[in-house]
N, C-alpha and C positions, 0 to 999 in steps of 0.2 A: 517424416512420420505424420501421419494423419491423426488428428484427435478423435474424429468422428467416423462411425461407420453408417454408411446409408444417410449421409446428412440430408442429401437432397430429397430424398423421400420422405425423410421426417418432417423436413420444411414444408413440403408439398401437404402432408397432413395437418401440420399447424394451420396453414392457411386455409385448409377446407373446414378446418373446426372453428376459425375465428369468428365471432360474433358479427352480425351487423346491427342496424337499427331495429331489425325485428326482433331481437332478444339475444340473450345469452344462453350458454350451455347450463346446465342444472347446476353444476357446481362452481358457476361464475355469476357474478352479478353486474348488469351494465352500469358504467358509472356516469353519473351526472354532475354537474356543476354544483360547487359549494358555495352557497350564497348568503346574503344577509337579508332577512325579511324586514317588514315595515316595523316590526318590534325591537329591532335590534339583535334579534336571535339567529346565530349562524347554524346551518344545516345543508343537505343535499337538497337540490332543488329538481326540477323537472327537466331541464335543458339537458341533451346529451352531450357528452364530452367524446368527441371524435379523435381517432388516432392522431390526425392531423385535420386543419381546417379544409373541408372540400372532400375528404377521403370517403365520405358516405359510410364510415365502417366506427361502430363505436367500440369504445375502450371497455373492455370486460375484465373484472379483478376477481381471481379465484376467491372462494370464500373461506378457505384455509390455507396454510402454508405447512407443506409436507417437511419435517425435520430432515437436514441433510448431515451426513456424517463427513461430508468433505464441502467446506464452504470458506473462502478467505473472509475474515472478519476482523476491520480494523477501523481506526481514524487517525487525522494527521494531528500531530503534536507540533505547532509551528512555533520557533523561537525567534523570527523576524520581529524586532520591536517587542521582544518578551511576549508575543501574542499569546501563547498558551503555556509558557513555562516561564517563571519569574526570574529575577536576577539571585543567584544563590550567594549566601554570605560565605560560605566555605564549603569544603567536601561534605561535611555531616548534613548540612543545610541542603546540598546538592542531592544527596543519597535520599533524605527525608522528602524532597518534593518529587523524586522520580518513582520512589516506594508507592507514593499517593496516585501517580499516574498508573502504575501498574496495578495496585488494588482496584482502579476504577476500569481498567481494562479487563481485569480477572472477573470482576462481577458482571461485565457484559458479555463473558464467554469469548472474549476476544482471541485470537491465535496470533497476532502479529503487532507490533508497534512500527508505526512510521514516524520517524523523529527527524526535525531537520538540524543536521549537524553542520551545515554549511550553509547560513542563510544569506550571506554577501560573500566575497572573496576572503572568506576568514573561517575558522575552524572550532569545534568542540573538542579537539583532540591536539597533542602536540603534532606539529606538521613542520617539514622542511619546504613546503611550497606555499602554505596559507598562515598568516597570522592567527592568534589567538582571537576569538570573537569577541568583540564589545559587549554582547549581549550576557556574557557570564561575568565580566568584572566592571563593565561600564567604560573600558577604556580598550581599543583595538590594539592587540599584541601583548596585553597584559597577561602574564603568566599566573594562572589561579592556583597553581601549586598542586593540581592534581590531574588525572586524565578522565575526563567525563564519559567519553565514549568508552573506553574500557569497562568502567563501572558500570553503564547501561546495557553493555552487551551480555555481561556476565550476569548482571540482575534479571534482565528479560528472559535470558534462557533458563536461568533458574526457575521462573514461573511457567515454563512450558511454552514460550510464544517466541516466534522468530523476531530479529530485530532487521528493520529496513532503514538504511542511512539515507536519508532525504538531503539532496544538494541542491541548489540552485546555480546553474553553470556560468551564468554571466553577469549577474548583477552586482556592481561596485558601489552604488549608494542607492538608499532606499527615500531620503529625504530630497525634497526640491532644494535647488540651489538658493531660491530666495525665501524659504521657510525662516522664520523668526529664529529658530535655533541655530541656524546655520551663518545667518547673518551676524549674528551675536557672537558666535566663536571665531568668525573670520575678522569681525571689526569693520564691516565693509556695507554698503548700501545695495539696494537690489540693482541698481543701475550699474555699479560699479562690478559687482558679480558678473552679470551679464556680459560685460565687457570683455571679461577674460577669455582666452583660448581654453580649451580642455585641458591641454598640459599645465597651464597656468592655474587653473581652477583646482586640478589635483595636487599641484605643488602646495597651494593654500591650504587644501584639506590637509595634507600631510604636516605642513608646518604648525597647524592647529591641533593636531594630534588626533584628529579624527579618522584618517587613513595612516597604518604603521607604515613603519620604511620598508618592511619586506612584503607589503601588499603588491600583488601583480600589477595592479593598474599604476602604482606609483612608479614600478620599476619600469614600466612600458605604458607610458602614457599615450604615446601615438597609436595604441591599439585600443584605443576606448572611444566610444561613440556617447552622444548624447541626445536624450528626446524626454521630453515634457519634463525637462529641469532636472533628469536624472542620469546617471552615469551606467553604461554597461560595456561589457568588452565586445569588439567588433568580430562577429561570427565569421566575416570574410578573410580575415587574416589568419594564415595557415598556421601560425603558432598559438593561437588561441584554443582551438580544439585539442591540439597536443598537450597543452597545459592542463586542460580539463581533464583529459584521459590520464594524463600522470597523476593527477589528484586523487581519481578514482583508483587507480592501481596502487597508490600509496594506503589508501584505506584499506582494500582488500588484501593487500600483503600483512598489513600488522593487525587487523581486527577480525574477529570471527562473525562478520555481520552475514546475514542472510539473503541481502538484497541491496542493490544501489537504486536510488528512487530518484527520478527527476519530475519537477512540476512544470507548469506550463510556459514558463517565461523563457522566449527564444528571442527572436525580433520582437519589437514592442507591439502591444495592441494599439488600435487607433483609441483616439482620445476624443472628446467633443469641447470645442471652444467656440463661445459666443453662439452655441446652437448648431455649429458646423463642425461635420467629421474631418478629422485632421489625422493623416497616415504617415507612419515613418517613411522617410524616404523621399518626402514631397519637397522638402528643402534641401534635396542632396546629401543627407546627411553621411552616407556611406557611397557617395560617388567616386571619391579618389581610390577607395577600396576595390570598387568594381572596374574601375579602368586599369588598375595594376594587375589584379588576379581574375576577373570576370572576362574583360574584352580579350585577354590575351589568350584566354581558354577556349575562346570560340562562341562565347554567348552573344547573342546579337544586342545591339544597343536599342532596344524596345522595351516597353514596360513588360512586355511577356518576356523578354530575355533575361531582364534584371529579376524578376519574380523566381524564375527557373533557378538563376545562380543563387539567389538567398536560399531557396528551398533545398538545393544540394550542398549548402554549407551546413545547414541543420541537420539534414541526413548524413552528410559527412562526419558531423560530431557524434551522433548517434552509431554509426558505424565504427568509428574508432574507440569510442568508450566501450562498445560491445567487443570488441576485439581485445582491449586491455583486460576485461573482466573475464573472456575465455581463456585468456594466455594465463591469468592467475589460476584459473580453475584446473587447466591443464598442468600448471607446475606443481600445484599443491594438494590435487585430487579433491577440491572443493566443489560446490555447485552453487555458487553466488549468482543470484538472478539479477537481471536488469528489468527494470518497470518505469514507465512513464505515466504521468498524469495530465493529460491535455485537456483543453477547453473542448466541450463536448460537440460542438458542430465542425466537421471538417470542410465540407463544400456545400452548396446549395445546388441542387438539382438544375436549376435555372441557368447556372454556371458550368456544371459539370453534370452528365447524365448519370454520374456514379453517386452524386451526393444526395443530402436527404431532402424531403421535402419539407424545407424551411425558406422563410423570405429572403429575399437579397437584401433587406434592410437589417437583419441580423448579422452580428459578427460571424466569422470564419477564421479558420487556421492556413487553409491551404493557400489562399491568395489575399492579395491586399495587405494583409498583416500576420504577423507571427511567423509565417511560411514554413509550417511544419507540416509534412505529409504523412500525417499519422495513420492513414488507411494504409499507405505504402509500407509503413514499418511493420503493421501488423500481416500485411499479405507476404511480405519479403521475409519474415520471421526474424527481424534484427532485435527483436525485444522478446522478453519472456511474459511479461503482462503488460496490460495497460488498463488505466483506470480514467475513463473519460469522465469528466466533471458534467454530468447532466443535472445541472443545479436549476431546473424548473419543474413546473407541475404539469400535471396532464393536460389542463386546460390554457396553457400558456402558448398563444397562437405563435410567437415568435421563435419558440423552440419547444415543441410539446413533448414531454417526457415520453411518450408511448411510442411515437415515430423515431425519435432518436435511439432508443434502447432497442427497439426492433433493427433499425440501421447498423447499429456496433454488432449486434448478434450476427448479421448478415455478412459482415466484413469480416468476421473471424471464422466464418465456415470454411472449412478445410485448412485453416491455419493452426499451429500449436500455440501461438499466442493467445494467452488467457484473458478475459475481460471479466474485470471487476468495476463495479458502476460507483462513482463518487456521487454521494447525496446530500443535499443542502439542507441539513437540520437546523443551520444557523437561520435559515430564513424564515422560521416561524416567528422570530422575534425582530429581524431585520426587514423583513417585508410583510409580515402579519398585520401591519396598520394599514395598508393601501392595496394588497393582493389578497382577494378573500380564499384563494386556494390556501394559503398557508396559515390560514385561521383553522384549517381541519388538521386535527392531530394525525389523522389516517394518512395523509399524502404520502409520507415516507415509507410507512408499513404497506400501502397499497402497490408503491413501487416496487418494493422486494417481491410482495406475491406476484405481482406482473412478471418480474424477471423470471420466475420458476417456469414460466411459459416458453421462455425462450432458450434455444439451444447456444453454449458457448458462454452466457454469463454466469459466473461462478463465484460471485460474492459480491461484498458491500464495504465501502470506505465512507465514513462519516467526516464532514467538514463541521465543525472542528472538534479538538478534544473538549474545548469550554463547554460545548453545547450538549454534550453527553450528561452533564450535571444539570439537575433541576434549580430553578430559582426560587427565592423564599418570595412568594407573593405579598406577604403582609408587609415586607419591606419596600414595595413598589407603590408609585402613585396608582390611585385607582384605574385610571385611563389606560395605563401600561398591562395592567394584570391580565385582560383576556388573552393577548398575542402570547404572554409567558405561561399562562395556562395550556394553551395550546401546545407549546413545546414541552412543557412538563407531562402532560398526557400522552404526546408522542414518544417520549421516553419510557412511559410505564409500558407502552403497546408493543415498543421494540424489544425492551427487555423481556417481556412475556411472550414474545413469540419469535421473531426472526433471530433473536440473540439469548434465546431461552437455553439452549443446549450447546454444549462443547462440541466443536467442530475440528478437523484435521485441514490445513490447508491443502490446496488442490496439488496433485503429484506432477512432478515435471521431468517425464522419464527421459528426455533427451538430455537432462542435467545428470544421469545415474547410470552406472553401468547394469543396471538391471537385475542385479543379483545381491539381494537382501537376506543375510542370515537370520533365522528365525529366533526368538528368545527360546531359553531351554527350562526345563523343569519347572514350569509355574505350578504354584501350589498355595493353599491358603493354611496359614499358621497363625493362631493366637489372635485371630480379627486382622490379619494383614495379608495382601496378595504379594507373594514372593517370586522371583525368578533371577534367572542368570542370564547374561548377555550372551547371545550367540556369536558375535563379533563386536567387540567393545569399541574399536577404532571405527567401525562403520556406522554404527548406531547412532542416530542423531536424536530420536526420542521414540518412545514407547506408546502405543496407544491401548487402552483398556476397553472392554466391551462386556456387556452383560445383556443375556436374554435367552431366547430359547432357539431350539435347532443345533444343526452341525455348525462346527467353527465358520466353514465359508457363508454359510445362510446367515449366520449371525453378523459378521462383519458388514455383510451387504444389506442388513436391515436398518432403515432410516431411524435415527434416533436412537441406536443401541450403543453409541460410543459414550462411555462414561467420563473419561479422563485421559490427560496425556501426562507422561513423565519424561522430562528432558533427561538424555542419557549421561552427557557429561565425560565419556570415556569410562565410567565405572562397570565393574563386572557384576555386581550383585544389585538388587533391588527391592524395595519394601513400599507397598502401596497399602496406607491404611483403609480399609473398608469401611463405609458407614456403619454406624452402631446398629442400625436396624437390618443391615444386610448379612453382616457377618457373625460367625461362620456358617450358623444353620442354614440361612436362607440361601446361602450361596452353594450349599450341599444338597438342595433339594432337587429331586430328580427332574424337575421340570424347569431348571434354571442353569444356565453356563455362563462361566467367565472365561474371557479369552483374551490374550495378550499378542501383541503384533509388535514387531520392530520397523522402524521407518528409517531411511537413511537420509543425507542432507537435501535430497530433491523431493522428500516426501514419499518416495516409492515405497511400497509396504511389503513385508515378508509375508509369507505364508502363516494363517493363523494359528495360534497353538492352545488349546483348552485347558484350564485346570483339572488335572486327573482328580476325580472324585472316588474315594474309596467306598465299597459296597459296605453299607452298615451291617454289624454283627447282630444275628439274630438273637434275641435275649434268650436266656438258658429256661427252659420249662422247669417251673418251680417244682414239678413232680419228677423231675428226673435227677438222680444223685449227680454231683459234681465231682470230678477229681480234685482232690484237695492239692493235688501237687501240681505247681506252675499253672494256676487258672491264668487266663488272658485278662489283661487289665483294659476294660472298655475305655478307660478315660486317658490311655495313652496317645498322644497327638503324633502325627507324621513325624518323621525324624528332621527335626529344624536345622540341622546341619547340613541337608542336602541343598539348602538355599546359600549356604555360605554367610560368615559373620563379618568378614574383613571388606572393607571397600562398598559397604552397603550404603545405597543413597536414598532418600526419601522425597517426595515431591516437595519444592520450595526449597531444598537445602543446596548450597553453592557447590556443586560437585566439581571435582578437579578434571580438566579436560585430559582427554587421550593424547598421544605423541600427535596424531594428525590434526588435532585441534588446536595445538599448543600456538602462540601469538609470537611473533617477533617483537623484540623492544622498540617502542616507540620515541620518537623524537630524535632517532640517530641519523645515521648517514644514508639510510636508505637506498642502497646500490641498486637494487631492481628498479625502483622509481626513476633513479638518475638514468639507468639504461635506457629504460622506456621512454623518457622524456627525449633524449637524444635521438633515438630512433624514430620517434613519432614526429620529431620537428622535420626530420629528413623526408618522412614519407607523406606529411600532410599535405604538402602543395599540391600533390596529383589528386587529392581526395574527390575534389569536387568534380573532376571528369569521369569518375568512374564508379560514384556512389550508387547511380539509379539501377544498376542490374546486380548489385552486389548482395550475396546472401552469407551472413556471417556464420551460419550453421548449416550443415547438411541435414536436409529431410529425412 
């Protein structure tokens, strides 16, 4: 299935319309560099910003942003090192902390939460495969006494948002082995720790209580590699992707999540030591694995052969995980998505004609490091969505935003895989002191405006949750205040424009049967919009629109979406109308309220308009009135038509229907066990067949 019609023609028209240094279209403004003048004041200068250095094409930013009814809007909530979510004291504290997250997301009109539920080989849920996370209790493997994931999924859905479960597939440790905390815990010196083999080091971490007994790395220390003094699972071991896929299957079997989300940690990135680039593999870190599985599979013993083998290992992981997600969807009638958030540069054009106009001195993920063929995953439709981390400004020569956004738009052309851009809101504070572009509060708003010119870019994700919240300038040193002010102003601009309106997530029709029953009997009663479910088991949520025109026109009108209501398997619904809108305004002849149902893939039903009774003409005072049985003009429509039982309101924790019921967590997980066994048998052959594999039929 193709998402676009006449994409080539549209792209050609867009290219013709793009501005050059001669000027921009009337509804666009040419972008110039943000600079600091002699007086220390920041502002736009006169030097043009080009799509990429040497392109001769000046970036042009639309002067306005057209509100959209469909747009993925989210932010990452990281738990590694308690980055965005502190260590709770108990279940009540956890609930309060997460309620604050949801309050903040709701204030931004976000429609999905991306929460890290597996920051290491650990879990924010009871698992037969992974120990409890140390970031919950302070000790890996310690049971907190409640199920955080269950509580988060239910609370998120009650707010009308999707829950995307974020996992890191390979990471075993995040602290360097010679860090003071590790040395103290082990009672060893740096030289003593460095002298340990990987299995010995893992055993020491286990003895010290840092890694739990049921940690996969403790159970299989020979399947672990080390780089930059950190441990990660060996992607070349066939049992490793099978274990990760089984972990995913356990989550999708036991929890009503909307998506499985991976970040960009596959093989390690390059590091810099004493000013020199150091790449994984240079010291033969995975040589033994390559000899056992790569050479025997026919990969040549060359740099190119080893890189191809590593890429296929990662694509094999994505394929296996995608198959596990698909198997769960088929078995349970769900529509769980698979999304990946990779580094923003796939490859450089100088190294591959399909790459971006970025210098070879910049990092990339196709070759030399990471070995993630993200372009191939999009084109082969192995994933449902991708969130490239384009964490750079328009004028960053090493990775210009305009060039990379255009590149990802081009890559997605003809593919059903949807592109949402990851934006570096954090860089206002982190980089604002030395990159002048990040002193510009309009940098990310400009990026989102620019994205609306590009086909296939259908949303934004902010890194990270902490940076959605303004800082108290008065509590900061004077020299730190300007960059924090830039972030605070950026927040105001984003909340007032790109995130000013509620939106629906983009539909994924390939995960739907395409038949969505419309809601029934919508009406306005006592200041409430009420309706009945057309199919209570099928509906995932409802969308409410207001405006003019017939229902189909209204649903297609940008900015007409008022709100969404999570279905939760209920049969009847009430939506309180704003005090200034109900009920007289809604009954005005020039205004219409419309309700639609959406399934789990966000495929929308036919729109149903609220029936508005024709007003009764007032009686002519000069005409006698029959005293028997006069019509009471104050009688409202029959409230019983909406039903009084099973009514749910926005924000209430509605009970799920049968289709959405969750299996008990922390049990024997029979399906997971079967999956793990089958995946272990199949995984050995993955690397030889993944290049041409497509996990879904177009």
